N, CA, C and O atoms as a GROMACS GRO file, in nm:
protein
  268
    1UNK      N    1   2.659   2.056   0.986
    1UNK     CA    2   2.591   1.920   0.966
    1UNK      C    3   2.483   1.909   1.061
    1UNK      O    4   2.375   1.870   1.017
    2UNK      N    5   2.492   1.938   1.191
    2UNK     CA    6   2.405   1.922   1.282
    2UNK      C    7   2.288   2.016   1.266
    2UNK      O    8   2.174   1.974   1.288
    3UNK      N    9   2.310   2.145   1.228
    3UNK     CA   10   2.218   2.227   1.191
    3UNK      C   11   2.112   2.183   1.088
    3UNK      O   12   1.991   2.199   1.104
    4UNK      N   13   2.170   2.125   0.979
    4UNK     CA   14   2.093   2.054   0.868
    4UNK      C   15   2.000   1.953   0.924
    4UNK      O   16   1.882   1.949   0.889
    5UNK      N   17   2.052   1.872   1.010
    5UNK     CA   18   1.976   1.764   1.064
    5UNK      C   19   1.849   1.828   1.153
    5UNK      O   20   1.731   1.793   1.142
    6UNK      N   21   1.894   1.915   1.231
    6UNK     CA   22   1.777   1.989   1.315
    6UNK      C   23   1.671   2.048   1.223
    6UNK      O   24   1.551   2.038   1.248
    7UNK      N   25   1.722   2.112   1.110
    7UNK     CA   26   1.612   2.165   1.023
    7UNK      C   27   1.527   2.066   0.953
    7UNK      O   28   1.412   2.096   0.921
    8UNK      N   29   1.580   1.946   0.927
    8UNK     CA   30   1.512   1.837   0.859
    8UNK      C   31   1.415   1.771   0.958
    8UNK      O   32   1.310   1.722   0.918
    9UNK      N   33   1.448   1.770   1.079
    9UNK     CA   34   1.379   1.719   1.180
    9UNK      C   35   1.251   1.822   1.196
    9UNK      O   36   1.133   1.784   1.195
   10UNK      N   37   1.285   1.931   1.208
   10UNK     CA   38   1.175   2.044   1.222
   10UNK      C   39   1.091   2.032   1.112
   10UNK      O   40   0.971   2.032   1.142
   11UNK      N   41   1.118   2.023   0.987
   11UNK     CA   42   1.031   2.019   0.883
   11UNK      C   43   0.943   1.890   0.890
   11UNK      O   44   0.820   1.892   0.875
   12UNK      N   45   1.009   1.791   0.912
   12UNK     CA   46   0.940   1.663   0.930
   12UNK      C   47   0.824   1.674   1.043
   12UNK      O   48   0.714   1.622   1.022
   13UNK      N   49   0.848   1.734   1.145
   13UNK     CA   50   0.756   1.757   1.259
   13UNK      C   51   0.650   1.840   1.193
   13UNK      O   52   0.535   1.800   1.207
   14UNK      N   53   0.671   1.946   1.126
   14UNK     CA   54   0.567   2.042   1.070
   14UNK      C   55   0.497   1.948   0.966
   14UNK      O   56   0.374   1.956   0.970
   15UNK      N   57   0.539   1.876   0.891
   15UNK     CA   58   0.476   1.804   0.799
   15UNK      C   59   0.376   1.707   0.852
   15UNK      O   60   0.262   1.693   0.809
   16UNK      N   61   0.434   1.636   0.957
   16UNK     CA   62   0.350   1.537   1.041
   16UNK      C   63   0.222   1.602   1.101
   16UNK      O   64   0.111   1.549   1.105
   17UNK      N   65   0.253   1.721   1.144
   17UNK     CA   66   0.135   1.804   1.212
   17UNK      C   67   0.029   1.842   1.088
   17UNK      O   68  -0.092   1.827   1.105
   18UNK      N   69   0.075   1.885   0.980
   18UNK     CA   70  -0.019   1.925   0.875
   18UNK      C   71  -0.090   1.801   0.812
   18UNK      O   72  -0.204   1.806   0.766
   19UNK      N   73  -0.009   1.684   0.815
   19UNK     CA   74  -0.074   1.567   0.768
   19UNK      C   75  -0.183   1.524   0.858
   19UNK      O   76  -0.287   1.482   0.806
   20UNK      N   77  -0.172   1.529   0.990
   20UNK     CA   78  -0.261   1.498   1.092
   20UNK      C   79  -0.391   1.607   1.098
   20UNK      O   80  -0.500   1.572   1.143
   21UNK      N   81  -0.365   1.737   1.048
   21UNK     CA   82  -0.478   1.819   1.038
   21UNK      C   83  -0.547   1.780   0.906
   21UNK      O   84  -0.670   1.779   0.905
   22UNK      N   85  -0.476   1.748   0.788
   22UNK     CA   86  -0.552   1.712   0.673
   22UNK      C   87  -0.633   1.600   0.690
   22UNK      O   88  -0.742   1.596   0.632
   23UNK      N   89  -0.584   1.481   0.782
   23UNK     CA   90  -0.647   1.369   0.788
   23UNK      C   91  -0.779   1.398   0.869
   23UNK      O   92  -0.884   1.343   0.834
   24UNK      N   93  -0.774   1.486   0.980
   24UNK     CA   94  -0.878   1.522   1.068
   24UNK      C   95  -0.989   1.588   0.971
   24UNK      O   96  -1.107   1.556   0.988
   25UNK      N   97  -0.956   1.675   0.874
   25UNK     CA   98  -1.051   1.750   0.791
   25UNK      C   99  -1.119   1.645   0.706
   25UNK      O  100  -1.242   1.644   0.696
   26UNK      N  101  -1.039   1.553   0.643
   26UNK     CA  102  -1.100   1.456   0.555
   26UNK      C  103  -1.203   1.355   0.629
   26UNK      O  104  -1.304   1.315   0.569
   27UNK      N  105  -1.176   1.320   0.749
   27UNK     CA  106  -1.256   1.241   0.830
   27UNK      C  107  -1.373   1.322   0.859
   27UNK      O  108  -1.480   1.262   0.871
   28UNK      N  109  -1.372   1.443   0.871
   28UNK     CA  110  -1.492   1.514   0.904
   28UNK      C  111  -1.583   1.527   0.793
   28UNK      O  112  -1.706   1.520   0.798
   29UNK      N  113  -1.505   1.547   0.685
   29UNK     CA  114  -1.586   1.573   0.541
   29UNK      C  115  -1.653   1.442   0.509
   29UNK      O  116  -1.767   1.440   0.463
   30UNK      N  117  -1.584   1.335   0.532
   30UNK     CA  118  -1.635   1.194   0.503
   30UNK      C  119  -1.772   1.168   0.580
   30UNK      O  120  -1.870   1.112   0.530
   31UNK      N  121  -1.762   1.222   0.718
   31UNK     CA  122  -1.873   1.201   0.812
   31UNK      C  123  -1.996   1.299   0.759
   31UNK      O  124  -2.112   1.259   0.759
   32UNK      N  125  -1.960   1.424   0.717
   32UNK     CA  126  -2.072   1.505   0.662
   32UNK      C  127  -2.125   1.456   0.538
   32UNK      O  128  -2.245   1.468   0.513
   33UNK      N  129  -2.036   1.396   0.450
   33UNK     CA  130  -2.099   1.322   0.337
   33UNK      C  131  -2.187   1.222   0.352
   33UNK      O  132  -2.289   1.210   0.284
   34UNK      N  133  -2.149   1.142   0.449
   34UNK     CA  134  -2.240   1.027   0.470
   34UNK      C  135  -2.385   1.079   0.521
   34UNK      O  136  -2.494   1.041   0.478
   35UNK      N  137  -2.363   1.170   0.616
   35UNK     CA  138  -2.493   1.233   0.653
   35UNK      C  139  -2.572   1.293   0.548
   35UNK      O  140  -2.691   1.262   0.542
   36UNK      N  141  -2.522   1.376   0.461
   36UNK     CA  142  -2.591   1.436   0.332
   36UNK      C  143  -2.652   1.311   0.262
   36UNK      O  144  -2.772   1.313   0.233
   37UNK      N  145  -2.583   1.214   0.236
   37UNK     CA  146  -2.627   1.096   0.159
   37UNK      C  147  -2.749   1.034   0.218
   37UNK      O  148  -2.846   1.002   0.149
   38UNK      N  149  -2.744   1.015   0.354
   38UNK     CA  150  -2.847   0.966   0.410
   38UNK      C  151  -2.987   1.063   0.414
   38UNK      O  152  -3.103   1.022   0.420
   39UNK      N  153  -2.948   1.178   0.409
   39UNK     CA  154  -3.068   1.300   0.408
   39UNK      C  155  -3.109   1.282   0.265
   39UNK      O  156  -3.229   1.266   0.242
   40UNK      N  157  -3.031   1.282   0.174
   40UNK     CA  158  -3.079   1.270   0.023
   40UNK      C  159  -3.169   1.137   0.003
   40UNK      O  160  -3.273   1.142  -0.062
   41UNK      N  161  -3.127   1.034   0.057
   41UNK     CA  162  -3.193   0.926   0.030
   41UNK      C  163  -3.338   0.913   0.102
   41UNK      O  164  -3.429   0.845   0.056
   42UNK      N  165  -3.348   0.983   0.216
   42UNK     CA  166  -3.461   0.990   0.303
   42UNK      C  167  -3.570   1.100   0.225
   42UNK      O  168  -3.690   1.074   0.217
   43UNK      N  169  -3.517   1.209   0.176
   43UNK     CA  170  -3.596   1.301   0.094
   43UNK      C  171  -3.637   1.236  -0.044
   43UNK      O  172  -3.750   1.255  -0.088
   44UNK      N  173  -3.556   1.170  -0.103
   44UNK     CA  174  -3.608   1.087  -0.223
   44UNK      C  175  -3.715   0.988  -0.197
   44UNK      O  176  -3.809   0.970  -0.273
   45UNK      N  177  -3.694   0.918  -0.077
   45UNK     CA  178  -3.797   0.825  -0.058
   45UNK      C  179  -3.927   0.893  -0.009
   45UNK      O  180  -4.032   0.836  -0.040
   46UNK      N  181  -3.935   1.000   0.059
   46UNK     CA  182  -4.046   1.076   0.081
   46UNK      C  183  -4.112   1.126  -0.026
   46UNK      O  184  -4.234   1.120  -0.037
   47UNK      N  185  -4.027   1.184  -0.121
   47UNK     CA  186  -4.080   1.236  -0.244
   47UNK      C  187  -4.155   1.126  -0.343
   47UNK      O  188  -4.254   1.156  -0.410
   48UNK      N  189  -4.095   1.001  -0.343
   48UNK     CA  190  -4.155   0.885  -0.402
   48UNK      C  191  -4.300   0.861  -0.349
   48UNK      O  192  -4.401   0.844  -0.416
   49UNK      N  193  -4.287   0.863  -0.211
   49UNK     CA  194  -4.416   0.823  -0.141
   49UNK      C  195  -4.521   0.918  -0.169
   49UNK      O  196  -4.636   0.878  -0.187
   50UNK      N  197  -4.488   1.051  -0.176
   50UNK     CA  198  -4.591   1.156  -0.201
   50UNK      C  199  -4.636   1.135  -0.338
   50UNK      O  200  -4.754   1.151  -0.369
   51UNK      N  201  -4.544   1.099  -0.422
   51UNK     CA  202  -4.587   1.112  -0.566
   51UNK      C  203  -4.676   0.965  -0.592
   51UNK      O  204  -4.754   0.963  -0.688
   52UNK      N  205  -4.664   0.853  -0.512
   52UNK     CA  206  -4.748   0.748  -0.512
   52UNK      C  207  -4.881   0.768  -0.452
   52UNK      O  208  -4.970   0.690  -0.485
   53UNK      N  209  -4.910   0.873  -0.357
   53UNK     CA  210  -5.026   0.912  -0.297
   53UNK      C  211  -5.115   0.989  -0.393
   53UNK      O  212  -5.237   0.972  -0.393
   54UNK      N  213  -5.053   1.075  -0.477
   54UNK     CA  214  -5.125   1.152  -0.560
   54UNK      C  215  -5.196   1.089  -0.679
   54UNK      O  216  -5.138   1.005  -0.748
   55UNK      N  217  -5.316   1.127  -0.703
   55UNK     CA  218  -5.396   1.069  -0.798
   55UNK      C  219  -5.334   1.064  -0.946
   55UNK      O  220  -5.280   1.166  -0.987
   56UNK      N  221  -5.340   0.961  -1.020
   56UNK     CA  222  -5.291   0.965  -1.171
   56UNK      C  223  -5.384   1.062  -1.231
   56UNK      O  224  -5.501   1.070  -1.193
   57UNK      N  225  -5.328   1.144  -1.338
   57UNK     CA  226  -5.407   1.211  -1.421
   57UNK      C  227  -5.403   1.165  -1.556
   57UNK      O  228  -5.304   1.111  -1.606
   58UNK      N  229  -5.507   1.186  -1.612
   58UNK     CA  230  -5.500   1.119  -1.764
   58UNK      C  231  -5.498   1.242  -1.864
   58UNK      O  232  -5.589   1.320  -1.892
   59UNK      N  233  -5.356   1.236  -1.914
   59UNK     CA  234  -5.344   1.340  -2.011
   59UNK      C  235  -5.341   1.477  -1.950
   59UNK      O  236  -5.446   1.527  -1.911
   60UNK      N  237  -5.228   1.539  -1.940
   60UNK     CA  238  -5.226   1.668  -1.882
   60UNK      C  239  -5.242   1.777  -1.984
   60UNK      O  240  -5.242   1.894  -1.943
   61UNK      N  241  -5.256   1.751  -2.115
   61UNK     CA  242  -5.271   1.836  -2.217
   61UNK      C  243  -5.419   1.868  -2.259
   61UNK      O  244  -5.438   1.952  -2.347
   62UNK      N  245  -5.519   1.809  -2.202
   62UNK     CA  246  -5.645   1.825  -2.233
   62UNK      C  247  -5.711   1.960  -2.190
   62UNK      O  248  -5.684   2.010  -2.080
   63UNK      N  249  -5.784   2.009  -2.265
   63UNK     CA  250  -5.858   2.150  -2.237
   63UNK      C  251  -5.948   2.122  -2.124
   63UNK      O  252  -5.991   2.008  -2.104
   64UNK      N  253  -5.980   2.227  -2.045
   64UNK     CA  254  -6.060   2.231  -1.937
   64UNK      C  255  -6.213   2.204  -1.993
   64UNK      O  256  -6.249   2.247  -2.103
   65UNK      N  257  -6.303   2.128  -1.903
   65UNK     CA  258  -6.430   2.104  -1.967
   65UNK      C  259  -6.510   2.210  -2.010
   65UNK      O  260  -6.606   2.186  -2.084
   66UNK      N  261  -6.481   2.343  -1.970
   66UNK     CA  262  -6.566   2.445  -2.007
   66UNK      C  263  -6.542   2.499  -2.159
   66UNK      O  264  -6.613   2.589  -2.205
   67UNK      N  265  -6.447   2.443  -2.224
   67UNK     CA  266  -6.414   2.480  -2.370
   67UNK      C  267  -6.509   2.399  -2.454
   67UNK      O  268  -6.505   2.408  -2.576
   0.00000   0.00000   0.00000
């Protein structure tokens, strides 16, 4: 009976350790995800600003003037 309790305690300790490792990985991934979301937002804002600075074209399907 005592061996069985020791085995269960050992398994519980191992599971606690694995749970902590998984939590650490999840926390790290959440931090990286937030960084990527910020970067994506920044790049989208820059792209929009560049697009606003470009002159508007009138009809992209018109033939060049030499035709």
